[in-house]
C-alpha positions as CSV (number, residue, x, y, z in Angstrom):
1,M,0.0,0.0,0.0
2,K,2.8,2.4,0.9
3,R,4.6,1.6,-2.4
4,R,1.5,2.3,-4.4
5,W,1.0,5.7,-2.7
6,F,4.6,6.6,-3.2
7,F,4.4,5.7,-6.9
8,S,1.2,7.7,-7.4
9,A,2.7,10.7,-5.7
10,F,5.8,10.5,-7.8
11,A,3.9,10.1,-11.0
12,G,1.7,13.1,-10.1
13,L,4.7,15.2,-9.4
14,F,6.4,14.2,-12.6
15,M,3.2,15.1,-14.6
16,V,3.1,18.6,-12.9
17,I,6.8,19.2,-13.7
18,L,6.4,18.0,-17.3
19,S,3.3,20.2,-17.9
20,L,5.2,23.2,-16.5
21,A,8.2,22.5,-18.7
22,F,6.0,22.4,-21.8
23,L,3.7,25.3,-20.7
24,P,4.7,27.7,-23.5
25,K,4.2,25.0,-26.1
26,I,0.9,24.0,-24.6
27,A,-0.1,27.7,-24.7
28,S,0.8,27.9,-28.4
29,T,-1.8,25.3,-29.3
30,R,-5.3,26.2,-30.4
31,I,-6.9,25.7,-27.0
32,G,-4.0,27.4,-25.2
33,K,-4.1,30.3,-27.6
34,R,-7.7,30.8,-27.0
35,L,-7.2,30.9,-23.2
36,F,-4.1,33.1,-23.5
37,L,-5.9,35.7,-25.7
38,R,-9.0,35.7,-23.5
39,S,-6.9,36.5,-20.5
40,I,-5.5,39.5,-22.3
41,E,-9.0,40.5,-23.4
42,S,-10.1,40.6,-19.8
43,H,-7.4,43.2,-19.0
44,I,-7.9,45.5,-21.9
45,N,-11.7,45.5,-22.1
46,G,-11.6,44.6,-25.8
47,T,-11.0,41.9,-28.3
48,V,-7.7,40.2,-29.2
49,S,-7.1,37.7,-32.0
50,A,-4.0,36.1,-33.6
51,E,-3.6,33.8,-36.5
52,S,-0.8,32.0,-34.7
53,M,1.4,32.2,-31.6
54,E,4.8,30.8,-30.9
55,L,5.7,31.0,-27.3
56,S,8.9,29.9,-25.6
57,W,10.4,30.1,-22.1
58,W,13.3,32.5,-22.9
59,G,11.8,34.3,-25.9
60,P,11.1,35.6,-28.3
61,Q,7.3,35.5,-28.2
62,K,5.9,35.7,-31.8
63,F,2.4,36.6,-32.9
64,T,1.2,36.6,-36.5
65,E,-1.9,38.5,-37.7
66,L,-2.4,40.1,-34.3
67,H,-5.5,42.2,-34.0
68,I,-6.3,44.2,-30.8
69,Q,-9.4,46.3,-30.5
70,N,-10.9,48.3,-27.7
71,A,-12.5,51.7,-27.1
72,L,-9.2,53.5,-27.4
73,A,-7.6,51.9,-30.5
74,D,-7.8,49.4,-33.3
75,I,-4.4,47.8,-33.8
76,Q,-3.5,45.3,-36.6
77,V,0.0,43.9,-36.9
78,D,1.2,41.3,-39.4
79,D,4.1,40.1,-37.3
80,F,4.7,41.0,-33.7
81,L,7.9,39.7,-32.1
82,C,8.6,40.4,-28.4
83,H,12.1,39.6,-27.0
84,M,10.9,38.8,-23.5
85,S,10.7,35.6,-21.4
86,F,7.4,33.8,-21.2
87,W,6.8,34.8,-17.6
88,S,7.8,38.5,-18.2
89,S,5.5,38.8,-21.1
90,L,2.6,37.2,-19.2
91,H,3.2,39.6,-16.3
92,A,3.4,42.6,-18.7
93,L,0.2,41.6,-20.6
94,S,-1.7,41.0,-17.4
95,K,-1.0,44.5,-16.2
96,N,-1.8,46.6,-19.3
97,C,-1.5,45.2,-22.8
98,L,1.4,46.5,-24.9
99,T,2.3,49.5,-22.7
100,T,4.4,47.5,-20.2
101,L,6.2,45.3,-22.7
102,R,9.9,45.7,-22.3
103,G,12.8,44.7,-24.4
104,P,13.2,44.9,-28.2
105,L,9.9,44.7,-30.0
106,E,9.8,43.9,-33.8
107,V,6.6,45.0,-35.5
108,K,6.0,44.5,-39.2
109,N,3.2,46.1,-41.2
110,A,1.3,47.8,-38.3
111,H,-2.0,49.7,-38.8
112,I,-3.2,51.7,-35.8
113,E,-6.4,53.7,-35.6
114,F,-7.0,55.7,-32.4
115,H,-10.5,56.5,-31.2
116,P,-10.4,59.9,-29.6
117,E,-13.9,59.5,-28.2
118,G,-12.6,56.7,-26.0
119,F,-9.9,58.8,-24.3
120,P,-10.8,60.4,-21.0
121,E,-11.0,64.2,-21.0
122,I,-8.3,66.1,-19.0
């Protein structure tokens, strides 16, 4: 009985470590992408979509056909490359999308429309 409990605990710990090790790859899948983008949407009060995402532990984080829309702006980017680690980019995106991203950013073919009516009056 003790052996079975030890084996079960070891197998469970191994699965947790394995899932954490592959977390960026899991987040790059269709289901992971949907959850990742929805978490961003909840912080910006808008919509976010991407054709594909390639996430990795140490960077870069790559998004293709990225579209961000809220009351303040409508942003469309063909290729968005952020040279940040996975945890740093998650932390930055959870605070305020795009304004707290640090490190070199590569943006190709961006189209940005600002909506002045969405900005607060000073």
